C-alpha positions as CSV (number, residue, x, y, z in Angstrom):
1,M,-25.9,-17.9,-39.3
2,I,-24.1,-15.4,-37.1
3,A,-21.7,-18.1,-36.2
4,R,-20.9,-18.9,-39.8
5,I,-20.4,-15.3,-40.7
6,L,-18.1,-14.6,-37.8
7,R,-16.0,-17.7,-38.5
8,S,-15.8,-16.8,-42.2
9,Y,-14.5,-13.3,-41.4
10,R,-11.9,-14.8,-39.0
11,E,-10.7,-17.4,-41.4
12,R,-10.5,-14.9,-44.3
13,M,-8.3,-12.7,-42.0
14,N,-6.2,-15.8,-41.3
15,I,-6.3,-15.3,-37.5
16,S,-6.7,-18.0,-34.9
17,Q,-9.5,-18.2,-32.4
18,E,-7.0,-17.5,-29.7
19,R,-5.7,-14.3,-31.3
20,L,-9.3,-13.1,-32.0
21,A,-10.2,-13.8,-28.4
22,H,-7.2,-11.9,-27.1
23,R,-8.0,-8.9,-29.3
24,A,-11.6,-8.9,-28.3
25,G,-10.9,-9.5,-24.6
26,V,-12.8,-12.8,-24.4
27,D,-11.7,-16.3,-23.7
28,R,-10.7,-18.5,-26.6
29,T,-13.3,-21.1,-25.7
30,Y,-15.9,-18.4,-26.0
31,V,-15.0,-17.8,-29.6
32,G,-15.1,-21.5,-30.4
33,K,-18.6,-21.8,-28.8
34,V,-19.8,-18.9,-30.8
35,E,-18.4,-20.3,-34.0
36,R,-20.0,-23.7,-33.4
37,A,-23.3,-22.0,-32.5
38,T,-23.4,-23.7,-29.1
39,L,-23.5,-20.2,-27.4
40,N,-25.6,-17.2,-28.5
41,P,-23.5,-14.1,-28.2
42,T,-24.9,-10.8,-27.0
43,I,-24.9,-7.8,-29.2
44,F,-22.2,-6.4,-27.0
45,R,-20.0,-9.5,-27.6
46,I,-20.6,-9.5,-31.3
47,N,-19.6,-5.8,-31.3
48,R,-16.3,-6.7,-29.5
49,L,-15.6,-9.6,-32.0
50,L,-16.3,-7.4,-35.0
51,G,-14.2,-4.6,-33.6
52,A,-11.3,-6.9,-33.0
53,M,-11.4,-7.9,-36.6
54,G,-12.0,-4.3,-37.9
55,I,-15.4,-5.2,-39.4
56,P,-18.0,-2.4,-39.4
57,W,-21.4,-3.2,-38.1
58,R,-23.0,-2.0,-41.3
59,E,-21.0,-4.6,-43.3
60,F,-21.9,-7.4,-40.9
61,A,-25.6,-6.4,-41.0
62,E,-25.6,-6.4,-44.8
63,V,-24.0,-9.8,-45.0
64,L,-26.5,-11.1,-42.3
65,D,-29.4,-9.6,-44.2
66,R,-28.3,-11.3,-47.5
67,E,-27.9,-14.7,-45.7
68,L,-31.3,-14.4,-44.1
69,A,-32.9,-13.5,-47.4
70,A,-31.3,-16.5,-49.1
71,A,-32.3,-18.8,-46.3
72,N,-35.9,-17.6,-46.6
73,E,-35.9,-18.0,-50.4
74,N,-34.6,-21.6,-50.0
75,R,-37.2,-22.4,-47.5
76,A,-40.0,-21.0,-49.7
77,A,-38.7,-22.8,-52.7
78,G,-38.6,-26.1,-50.8
79,R,-42.2,-25.6,-49.8
80,A,-43.2,-24.9,-53.4
81,R,-41.5,-28.1,-54.7
82,R,-43.0,-30.5,-52.2
83,P,-45.9,-32.5,-53.5
84,P,-49.2,-32.1,-51.6
85,V,-49.7,-34.5,-48.7
86,R,-52.6,-36.7,-49.2
87,K,-54.7,-37.7,-46.3
88,A,-55.5,-41.4,-45.9
89,P,-59.2,-42.2,-46.6
């Protein structure tokens, strides 16, 4: 989820992973790994990436909160729609 949000911000700003990495003081491959969710960034690194894009923490937190709420609602709705599992006699 964090990966998707960060990538979305970067793409909306129309900047490359390389440019973001340079601005944030991290390696380009680091940005790619974060965006593919193959690496979990620390809060410190998230802060650097957000700062490099000029995104306030509050905005990021609000977007993350909405995404988490939507994911939880979808999960709950999926459980509600499933038919009950019948045990074999």
